[in-house]
N, CA, C and O atoms as CSV, one atom per row, in Angstrom:
chain,resi,resn,atom,element,x,y,z
A,1,MET,N,N,-35.261,53.223,-3.116
A,1,MET,CA,C,-36.356,53.337,-2.191
A,1,MET,C,C,-36.151,52.352,-1.053
A,1,MET,O,O,-35.912,51.169,-1.293
A,2,ILE,N,N,-36.242,52.818,0.164
A,2,ILE,CA,C,-36.094,51.962,1.334
A,2,ILE,C,C,-37.477,51.585,1.831
A,2,ILE,O,O,-38.315,52.449,2.088
A,3,VAL,N,N,-37.702,50.302,1.963
A,3,VAL,CA,C,-38.975,49.810,2.480
A,3,VAL,C,C,-38.703,49.191,3.835
A,3,VAL,O,O,-37.929,48.240,3.944
A,4,ILE,N,N,-39.326,49.718,4.856
A,4,ILE,CA,C,-39.153,49.163,6.196
A,4,ILE,C,C,-40.298,48.192,6.447
A,4,ILE,O,O,-41.472,48.553,6.363
A,5,GLN,N,N,-39.937,46.975,6.752
A,5,GLN,CA,C,-40.953,45.956,6.985
A,5,GLN,C,C,-41.640,46.207,8.315
A,5,GLN,O,O,-40.977,46.386,9.337
A,6,GLY,N,N,-42.956,46.220,8.307
A,6,GLY,CA,C,-43.796,46.355,9.480
A,6,GLY,C,C,-43.101,46.558,10.810
A,6,GLY,O,O,-41.956,47.009,10.843
A,7,PRO,N,N,-43.760,46.240,11.893
A,7,PRO,CA,C,-43.196,46.437,13.218
A,7,PRO,C,C,-42.324,45.276,13.674
A,7,PRO,O,O,-42.164,45.060,14.875
A,8,GLN,N,N,-41.758,44.523,12.732
A,8,GLN,CA,C,-40.929,43.387,13.111
A,8,GLN,C,C,-39.540,43.877,13.492
A,8,GLN,O,O,-38.923,44.644,12.754
A,9,PHE,N,N,-39.073,43.452,14.592
A,9,PHE,CA,C,-37.730,43.802,15.005
A,9,PHE,C,C,-37.164,42.674,15.839
A,9,PHE,O,O,-37.887,41.799,16.315
A,10,LYS,N,N,-35.865,42.715,16.003
A,10,LYS,CA,C,-35.250,41.671,16.790
A,10,LYS,C,C,-34.363,42.323,17.834
A,10,LYS,O,O,-33.675,43.305,17.557
A,11,GLN,N,N,-34.385,41.775,19.019
A,11,GLN,CA,C,-33.606,42.314,20.125
A,11,GLN,C,C,-32.162,41.823,19.991
A,11,GLN,O,O,-31.920,40.650,19.707
A,12,SER,N,N,-31.219,42.723,20.196
A,12,SER,CA,C,-29.815,42.334,20.172
A,12,SER,C,C,-29.111,43.045,21.309
A,12,SER,O,O,-29.733,43.815,22.041
A,13,ARG,N,N,-27.835,42.800,21.462
A,13,ARG,CA,C,-27.090,43.467,22.518
A,13,ARG,C,C,-27.103,44.981,22.341
A,13,ARG,O,O,-27.214,45.720,23.319
A,14,ALA,N,N,-26.993,45.438,21.114
A,14,ALA,CA,C,-26.922,46.871,20.838
A,14,ALA,C,C,-28.273,47.550,20.937
A,14,ALA,O,O,-28.336,48.779,20.962
A,15,GLY,N,N,-29.329,46.807,20.993
A,15,GLY,CA,C,-30.659,47.403,21.047
A,15,GLY,C,C,-31.558,46.780,19.998
A,15,GLY,O,O,-31.446,45.592,19.695
A,16,LEU,N,N,-32.435,47.573,19.453
A,16,LEU,CA,C,-33.361,47.067,18.452
A,16,LEU,C,C,-32.761,47.204,17.068
A,16,LEU,O,O,-32.184,48.240,16.738
A,17,GLU,N,N,-32.891,46.185,16.273
A,17,GLU,CA,C,-32.415,46.226,14.899
A,17,GLU,C,C,-33.628,46.185,13.974
A,17,GLU,O,O,-34.389,45.218,13.987
A,18,TRP,N,N,-33.804,47.215,13.184
A,18,TRP,CA,C,-34.870,47.215,12.197
A,18,TRP,C,C,-34.314,46.616,10.921
A,18,TRP,O,O,-33.195,46.932,10.515
A,19,HIS,N,N,-35.072,45.774,10.305
A,19,HIS,CA,C,-34.622,45.128,9.078
A,19,HIS,C,C,-35.119,45.913,7.876
A,19,HIS,O,O,-36.314,46.175,7.738
A,20,LEU,N,N,-34.198,46.278,7.022
A,20,LEU,CA,C,-34.550,47.005,5.806
A,20,LEU,C,C,-34.677,46.009,4.670
A,20,LEU,O,O,-33.852,45.107,4.525
A,21,ALA,N,N,-35.696,46.175,3.882
A,21,ALA,CA,C,-35.911,45.283,2.747
A,21,ALA,C,C,-35.834,46.094,1.461
A,21,ALA,O,O,-36.465,47.144,1.336
A,22,TYR,N,N,-35.075,45.608,0.533
A,22,TYR,CA,C,-34.971,46.241,-0.778
A,22,TYR,C,C,-35.603,45.304,-1.793
A,22,TYR,O,O,-35.521,44.082,-1.669
A,23,LYS,N,N,-36.233,45.896,-2.798
A,23,LYS,CA,C,-36.900,45.077,-3.800
A,23,LYS,C,C,-35.900,44.370,-4.702
A,23,LYS,O,O,-36.187,43.295,-5.229
A,24,ALA,N,N,-34.719,44.972,-4.883
A,24,ALA,CA,C,-33.701,44.363,-5.738
A,24,ALA,C,C,-32.323,44.722,-5.178
A,24,ALA,O,O,-32.168,45.761,-4.535
A,25,PRO,N,N,-31.340,43.885,-5.412
A,25,PRO,CA,C,-30.000,44.139,-4.870
A,25,PRO,C,C,-29.394,45.454,-5.358
A,25,PRO,O,O,-28.654,46.101,-4.617
A,26,TRP,N,N,-29.694,45.856,-6.587
A,26,TRP,CA,C,-29.116,47.094,-7.114
A,26,TRP,C,C,-29.673,48.332,-6.401
A,26,TRP,O,O,-29.028,49.381,-6.393
A,27,GLU,N,N,-30.862,48.216,-5.804
A,27,GLU,CA,C,-31.384,49.341,-5.031
A,27,GLU,C,C,-30.516,49.590,-3.800
A,27,GLU,O,O,-30.257,50.739,-3.442
A,28,LEU,N,N,-30.073,48.527,-3.162
A,28,LEU,CA,C,-29.169,48.663,-2.027
A,28,LEU,C,C,-27.844,49.283,-2.483
A,28,LEU,O,O,-27.304,50.161,-1.811
A,29,ALA,N,N,-27.328,48.827,-3.615
A,29,ALA,CA,C,-26.076,49.370,-4.148
A,29,ALA,C,C,-26.217,50.856,-4.461
A,29,ALA,O,O,-25.289,51.628,-4.220
A,30,GLU,N,N,-27.371,51.266,-4.997
A,30,GLU,CA,C,-27.617,52.681,-5.293
A,30,GLU,C,C,-27.650,53.514,-4.013
A,30,GLU,O,O,-27.083,54.605,-3.966
A,31,GLU,N,N,-28.310,53.005,-2.982
A,31,GLU,CA,C,-28.385,53.723,-1.708
A,31,GLU,C,C,-26.997,53.870,-1.076
A,31,GLU,O,O,-26.651,54.935,-0.567
A,32,ILE,N,N,-26.219,52.807,-1.112
A,32,ILE,CA,C,-24.863,52.864,-0.561
A,32,ILE,C,C,-24.019,53.840,-1.361
A,32,ILE,O,O,-23.271,54.629,-0.784
A,33,GLY,N,N,-24.128,53.796,-2.690
A,33,GLY,CA,C,-23.382,54.725,-3.538
A,33,GLY,C,C,-23.756,56.167,-3.270
A,33,GLY,O,O,-22.884,57.035,-3.234
A,34,ALA,N,N,-25.039,56.440,-3.080
A,34,ALA,CA,C,-25.483,57.809,-2.795
A,34,ALA,C,C,-24.935,58.270,-1.445
A,34,ALA,O,O,-24.545,59.429,-1.300
A,35,PHE,N,N,-24.902,57.379,-0.465
A,35,PHE,CA,C,-24.356,57.756,0.834
A,35,PHE,C,C,-22.857,58.034,0.750
A,35,PHE,O,O,-22.369,58.977,1.372
A,36,VAL,N,N,-22.130,57.231,-0.007
A,36,VAL,CA,C,-20.685,57.442,-0.153
A,36,VAL,C,C,-20.403,58.783,-0.815
A,36,VAL,O,O,-19.483,59.491,-0.406
A,37,VAL,N,N,-21.183,59.143,-1.835
A,37,VAL,CA,C,-21.011,60.444,-2.490
A,37,VAL,C,C,-21.283,61.566,-1.491
A,37,VAL,O,O,-20.515,62.525,-1.411
A,38,TYR,N,N,-22.366,61.451,-0.733
A,38,TYR,CA,C,-22.682,62.456,0.285
A,38,TYR,C,C,-21.559,62.565,1.306
A,38,TYR,O,O,-21.118,63.667,1.634
A,39,TYR,N,N,-21.097,61.426,1.808
A,39,TYR,CA,C,-20.097,61.405,2.872
A,39,TYR,C,C,-18.772,62.004,2.403
A,39,TYR,O,O,-18.113,62.709,3.167
A,40,ASN,N,N,-18.379,61.739,1.178
A,40,ASN,CA,C,-17.077,62.197,0.687
A,40,ASN,C,C,-17.097,63.585,0.072
A,40,ASN,O,O,-16.076,64.272,0.101
A,41,SER,N,N,-18.220,64.023,-0.484
A,41,SER,CA,C,-18.193,65.294,-1.217
A,41,SER,C,C,-19.127,66.364,-0.688
A,41,SER,O,O,-19.019,67.517,-1.107
A,42,ARG,N,N,-20.040,66.034,0.216
A,42,ARG,CA,C,-20.985,67.033,0.715
A,42,ARG,C,C,-20.857,67.270,2.217
A,42,ARG,O,O,-21.119,68.376,2.689
A,43,ARG,N,N,-20.463,66.256,2.969
A,43,ARG,CA,C,-20.453,66.337,4.427
A,43,ARG,C,C,-19.111,66.876,4.915
A,43,ARG,O,O,-18.053,66.345,4.575
A,44,TYR,N,N,-19.171,67.946,5.724
A,44,TYR,CA,C,-17.960,68.514,6.289
A,44,TYR,C,C,-17.512,67.674,7.484
A,44,TYR,O,O,-18.337,67.235,8.284
A,45,HIS,N,N,-16.204,67.455,7.600
A,45,HIS,CA,C,-15.645,66.643,8.668
A,45,HIS,C,C,-14.830,67.532,9.591
A,45,HIS,O,O,-13.879,68.184,9.160
A,46,GLU,N,N,-15.202,67.553,10.845
A,46,GLU,CA,C,-14.513,68.409,11.816
A,46,GLU,C,C,-13.046,68.030,11.941
A,46,GLU,O,O,-12.193,68.904,12.098
A,47,ALA,N,N,-12.742,66.749,11.876
A,47,ALA,CA,C,-11.358,66.293,12.010
A,47,ALA,C,C,-10.479,66.768,10.849
A,47,ALA,O,O,-9.255,66.802,10.975
A,48,LEU,N,N,-11.090,67.130,9.728
A,48,LEU,CA,C,-10.342,67.607,8.561
A,48,LEU,C,C,-10.347,69.125,8.463
A,48,LEU,O,O,-9.927,69.675,7.445
A,49,GLY,N,N,-10.811,69.811,9.493
A,49,GLY,CA,C,-10.870,71.270,9.458
A,49,GLY,C,C,-12.157,71.771,8.835
A,49,GLY,O,O,-12.188,72.858,8.258
A,50,ASN,N,N,-13.223,70.986,8.948
A,50,ASN,CA,C,-14.536,71.332,8.378
A,50,ASN,C,C,-14.485,71.517,6.869
A,50,ASN,O,O,-15.060,72.460,6.325
A,51,VAL,N,N,-13.799,70.616,6.211
A,51,VAL,CA,C,-13.837,70.499,4.756
A,51,VAL,C,C,-14.219,69.054,4.446
A,51,VAL,O,O,-14.232,68.208,5.340
A,52,THR,N,N,-14.524,68.778,3.205
A,52,THR,CA,C,-14.913,67.425,2.827
A,52,THR,C,C,-13.675,66.586,2.520
A,52,THR,O,O,-12.617,67.138,2.217
A,53,PRO,N,N,-13.792,65.262,2.595
A,53,PRO,CA,C,-12.661,64.416,2.205
A,53,PRO,C,C,-12.227,64.664,0.759
A,53,PRO,O,O,-11.038,64.587,0.451
A,54,ASP,N,N,-13.178,64.961,-0.128
A,54,ASP,CA,C,-12.811,65.274,-1.511
A,54,ASP,C,C,-11.945,66.525,-1.583
A,54,ASP,O,O,-11.010,66.583,-2.381
A,55,ASP,N,N,-12.246,67.532,-0.754
A,55,ASP,CA,C,-11.424,68.745,-0.735
A,55,ASP,C,C,-9.990,68.419,-0.337
A,55,ASP,O,O,-9.047,68.969,-0.906
A,56,VAL,N,N,-9.823,67.540,0.624
A,56,VAL,CA,C,-8.479,67.150,1.048
A,56,VAL,C,C,-7.800,66.349,-0.057
A,56,VAL,O,O,-6.645,66.612,-0.393
A,57,TYR,N,N,-8.503,65.383,-0.619
A,57,TYR,CA,C,-7.932,64.502,-1.632
A,57,TYR,C,C,-7.499,65.277,-2.877
A,57,TYR,O,O,-6.436,65.008,-3.438
A,58,PHE,N,N,-8.310,66.228,-3.305
A,58,PHE,CA,C,-8.007,66.975,-4.523
A,58,PHE,C,C,-7.176,68.232,-4.258
A,58,PHE,O,O,-6.957,69.023,-5.176
A,59,GLY,N,N,-6.714,68.431,-3.037
A,59,GLY,CA,C,-5.799,69.516,-2.719
A,59,GLY,C,C,-6.437,70.889,-2.579
A,59,GLY,O,O,-5.750,71.900,-2.724
A,60,ARG,N,N,-7.726,70.947,-2.301
A,60,ARG,CA,C,-8.413,72.234,-2.156
A,60,ARG,C,C,-8.475,72.718,-0.717
A,60,ARG,O,O,-8.895,73.847,-0.467
A,61,ARG,N,N,-8.065,71.888,0.234
A,61,ARG,CA,C,-8.219,72.200,1.659
A,61,ARG,C,C,-7.527,73.496,2.055
A,61,ARG,O,O,-8.138,74.350,2.696
A,62,ASP,N,N,-6.269,73.653,1.685
A,62,ASP,CA,C,-5.521,74.844,2.095
A,62,ASP,C,C,-6.137,76.125,1.539
A,62,ASP,O,O,-6.213,77.130,2.245
A,63,ALA,N,N,-6.574,76.101,0.286
A,63,ALA,CA,C,-7.202,77.283,-0.324
A,63,ALA,C,C,-8.511,77.626,0.380
A,63,ALA,O,O,-8.808,78.798,0.610
A,64,ILE,N,N,-9.289,76.609,0.718
A,64,ILE,CA,C,-10.566,76.843,1.407
A,64,ILE,C,C,-10.320,77.436,2.789
A,64,ILE,O,O,-10.979,78.400,3.177
A,65,LEU,N,N,-9.377,76.867,3.530
A,65,LEU,CA,C,-9.092,77.371,4.873
A,65,LEU,C,C,-8.523,78.785,4.830
A,65,LEU,O,O,-8.832,79.593,5.705
A,66,GLU,N,N,-7.699,79.101,3.833
A,66,GLU,CA,C,-7.159,80.456,3.686
A,66,GLU,C,C,-8.271,81.452,3.376
A,66,GLU,O,O,-8.295,82.546,3.941
A,67,ALA,N,N,-9.190,81.087,2.484
A,67,ALA,CA,C,-10.318,81.964,2.160
A,67,ALA,C,C,-11.186,82.206,3.396
A,67,ALA,O,O,-11.673,83.318,3.600
A,68,ARG,N,N,-11.379,81.186,4.211
A,68,ARG,CA,C,-12.153,81.350,5.451
A,68,ARG,C,C,-11.452,82.297,6.419
A,68,ARG,O,O,-12.094,83.137,7.049
A,69,ARG,N,N,-10.123,82.158,6.534
A,69,ARG,CA,C,-9.375,83.045,7.430
A,69,ARG,C,C,-9.462,84.499,6.965
A,69,ARG,O,O,-9.622,85.404,7.783
A,70,GLU,N,N,-9.358,84.723,5.651
A,70,GLU,CA,C,-9.473,86.089,5.112
A,70,GLU,C,C,-10.849,86.673,5.394
A,70,GLU,O,O,-10.961,87.824,5.816
A,71,LEU,N,N,-11.882,85.897,5.168
A,71,LEU,CA,C,-13.249,86.359,5.429
A,71,LEU,C,C,-13.444,86.647,6.914
A,71,LEU,O,O,-14.076,87.635,7.287
A,72,GLU,N,N,-12.897,85.780,7.750
A,72,GLU,CA,C,-13.007,85.977,9.194
A,72,GLU,C,C,-12.295,87.258,9.634
A,72,GLU,O,O,-12.752,87.942,10.550
A,73,ALA,N,N,-11.180,87.579,8.983
A,73,ALA,CA,C,-10.443,88.797,9.324
A,73,ALA,C,C,-11.186,90.050,8.849
A,73,ALA,O,O,-11.113,91.086,9.509
A,74,GLU,N,N,-11.894,89.978,7.725
A,74,GLU,CA,C,-12.621,91.130,7.177
A,74,GLU,C,C,-13.944,91.391,7.895
A,74,GLU,O,O,-14.410,92.530,7.925
A,75,THR,N,N,-14.544,90.381,8.461
A,75,THR,CA,C,-15.893,90.478,9.007
A,75,THR,C,C,-16.048,91.528,10.107
A,75,THR,O,O,-17.009,92.295,10.044
A,76,PRO,N,N,-15.168,91.618,11.115
A,76,PRO,CA,C,-15.375,92.637,12.162
A,76,PRO,C,C,-15.391,94.066,11.619
A,76,PRO,O,O,-16.213,94.875,12.048
A,77,ALA,N,N,-14.503,94.387,10.688
A,77,ALA,CA,C,-14.472,95.739,10.124
A,77,ALA,C,C,-15.758,96.019,9.339
A,77,ALA,O,O,-16.305,97.119,9.409
A,78,ARG,N,N,-16.228,95.035,8.605
A,78,ARG,CA,C,-17.469,95.199,7.833
A,78,ARG,C,C,-18.652,95.408,8.763
A,78,ARG,O,O,-19.501,96.261,8.504
A,79,ARG,N,N,-18.717,94.637,9.847
A,79,ARG,CA,C,-19.806,94.796,10.820
A,79,ARG,C,C,-19.759,96.178,11.473
A,79,ARG,O,O,-20.792,96.823,11.655
A,80,LYS,N,N,-18.550,96.624,11.821
A,80,LYS,CA,C,-18.410,97.928,12.453
A,80,LYS,C,C,-18.922,99.029,11.531
A,80,LYS,O,O,-19.645,99.922,11.975
A,81,THR,N,N,-18.558,98.975,10.268
A,81,THR,CA,C,-19.011,99.968,9.297
A,81,THR,C,C,-20.532,99.963,9.182
A,81,THR,O,O,-21.170,101.016,9.180
A,82,LEU,N,N,-21.097,98.776,9.089
A,82,LEU,CA,C,-22.551,98.673,8.941
A,82,LEU,C,C,-23.276,99.136,10.202
A,82,LEU,O,O,-24.315,99.790,10.113
A,83,ASN,N,N,-22.743,98.805,11.361
A,83,ASN,CA,C,-23.393,99.179,12.616
A,83,ASN,C,C,-23.264,100.658,12.944
A,83,ASN,O,O,-24.028,101.172,13.762
A,84,GLN,N,N,-22.322,101.349,12.331
A,84,GLN,CA,C,-22.154,102.783,12.559
A,84,GLN,C,C,-22.945,103.605,11.544
A,84,GLN,O,O,-22.719,104.806,11.399
A,85,GLY,N,N,-23.856,102.966,10.857
A,85,GLY,CA,C,-24.723,103.690,9.932
A,85,GLY,C,C,-24.154,103.852,8.535
A,85,GLY,O,O,-24.670,104.643,7.746
A,86,GLY,N,N,-23.125,103.134,8.225
A,86,GLY,CA,C,-22.528,103.250,6.898
A,86,GLY,C,C,-23.018,102.197,5.937
A,86,GLY,O,O,-22.241,101.652,5.153
A,87,TRP,N,N,-24.308,101.906,5.994
A,87,TRP,CA,C,-24.845,100.853,5.148
A,87,TRP,C,C,-24.961,101.340,3.718
A,87,TRP,O,O,-25.772,102.215,3.412
A,88,LYS,N,N,-24.155,100.776,2.856
A,88,LYS,CA,C,-24.222,100.999,1.417
A,88,LYS,C,C,-23.889,99.665,0.772
A,88,LYS,O,O,-23.164,98.850,1.342
A,89,ARG,N,N,-24.411,99.458,-0.392
A,89,ARG,CA,C,-24.092,98.206,-1.088
A,89,ARG,C,C,-22.591,98.070,-1.321
A,89,ARG,O,O,-22.052,96.966,-1.259
A,90,SER,N,N,-21.925,99.169,-1.586
A,90,SER,CA,C,-20.497,99.103,-1.857
A,90,SER,C,C,-19.717,98.692,-0.606
A,90,SER,O,O,-18.632,98.121,-0.724
A,91,ASN,N,N,-20.253,98.975,0.600
A,91,ASN,CA,C,-19.584,98.535,1.820
A,91,ASN,C,C,-19.743,97.032,2.038
A,91,ASN,O,O,-18.879,96.383,2.627
A,92,LEU,N,N,-20.852,96.495,1.559
A,92,LEU,CA,C,-21.081,95.063,1.714
A,92,LEU,C,C,-20.190,94.248,0.797
A,92,LEU,O,O,-19.804,93.126,1.124
A,93,TYR,N,N,-19.864,94.821,-0.355
A,93,TYR,CA,C,-19.072,94.116,-1.354
A,93,TYR,C,C,-17.865,94.955,-1.731
A,93,TYR,O,O,-17.846,95.526,-2.822
A,94,PRO,N,N,-16.850,95.055,-0.870
A,94,PRO,CA,C,-15.703,95.899,-1.180
A,94,PRO,C,C,-14.928,95.368,-2.385
A,94,PRO,O,O,-14.807,94.158,-2.577
A,95,GLY,N,N,-14.415,96.277,-3.178
A,95,GLY,CA,C,-13.609,95.891,-4.324
A,95,GLY,C,C,-14.388,95.549,-5.567
A,95,GLY,O,O,-13.789,95.208,-6.587
A,96,MET,N,N,-15.723,95.630,-5.521
A,96,MET,CA,C,-16.511,95.268,-6.694
A,96,MET,C,C,-16.905,96.489,-7.515
A,96,MET,O,O,-17.393,96.343,-8.636
A,97,GLY,N,N,-16.706,97.675,-6.984
A,97,GLY,CA,C,-17.034,98.891,-7.741
A,97,GLY,C,C,-18.491,98.942,-8.120
A,97,GLY,O,O,-19.362,98.788,-7.264
A,98,SER,N,N,-18.774,99.158,-9.405
A,98,SER,CA,C,-20.156,99.266,-9.865
A,98,SER,C,C,-20.778,97.905,-10.142
A,98,SER,O,O,-21.938,97.841,-10.549
A,99,ASN,N,N,-20.053,96.826,-9.938
A,99,ASN,CA,C,-20.568,95.483,-10.174
A,99,ASN,C,C,-21.262,94.895,-8.957
A,99,ASN,O,O,-21.359,93.675,-8.825
A,100,VAL,N,N,-21.737,95.742,-8.078
A,100,VAL,CA,C,-22.398,95.308,-6.855
A,100,VAL,C,C,-23.727,94.654,-7.211
A,100,VAL,O,O,-24.493,95.220,-7.990
A,101,PRO,N,N,-24.020,93.480,-6.663
A,101,PRO,CA,C,-25.294,92.822,-6.971
A,101,PRO,C,C,-26.493,93.645,-6.517
A,101,PRO,O,O,-26.464,94.260,-5.451
A,102,GLN,N,N,-27.523,93.654,-7.310
A,102,GLN,CA,C,-28.759,94.384,-6.983
A,102,GLN,C,C,-29.714,93.417,-6.290
A,102,GLN,O,O,-29.787,92.238,-6.634
A,103,MET,N,N,-30.443,93.944,-5.306
A,103,MET,CA,C,-31.382,93.087,-4.570
A,103,MET,C,C,-32.693,92.902,-5.311
A,103,MET,O,O,-33.283,91.825,-5.233
A,104,PHE,N,N,-33.169,93.905,-6.022
A,104,PHE,CA,C,-34.459,93.810,-6.714
A,104,PHE,C,C,-34.303,94.206,-8.162
A,104,PHE,O,O,-35.277,94.192,-8.915
């Protein structure tokens, strides 16, 4: 839990600095740990090709980028079929046969 102390602030070269107060040191460690997990495993990085650092570290980057390229290549044909009045569940999910997900 982050507790922001009242309207106290101090002027610095960079601007205003708000002081965060934690009730115990381990609360700060928990917040930092949660941010590191988010930054490495949930947040996409443009410099890495819009994958997470964990994807790069564990060798999943190439597979993810290949799957994106395949989907990107299939999308125009799928849109064309749907826009020409060929809307069927089987067109939305090619290759699934009778295993097409039901909406209701």
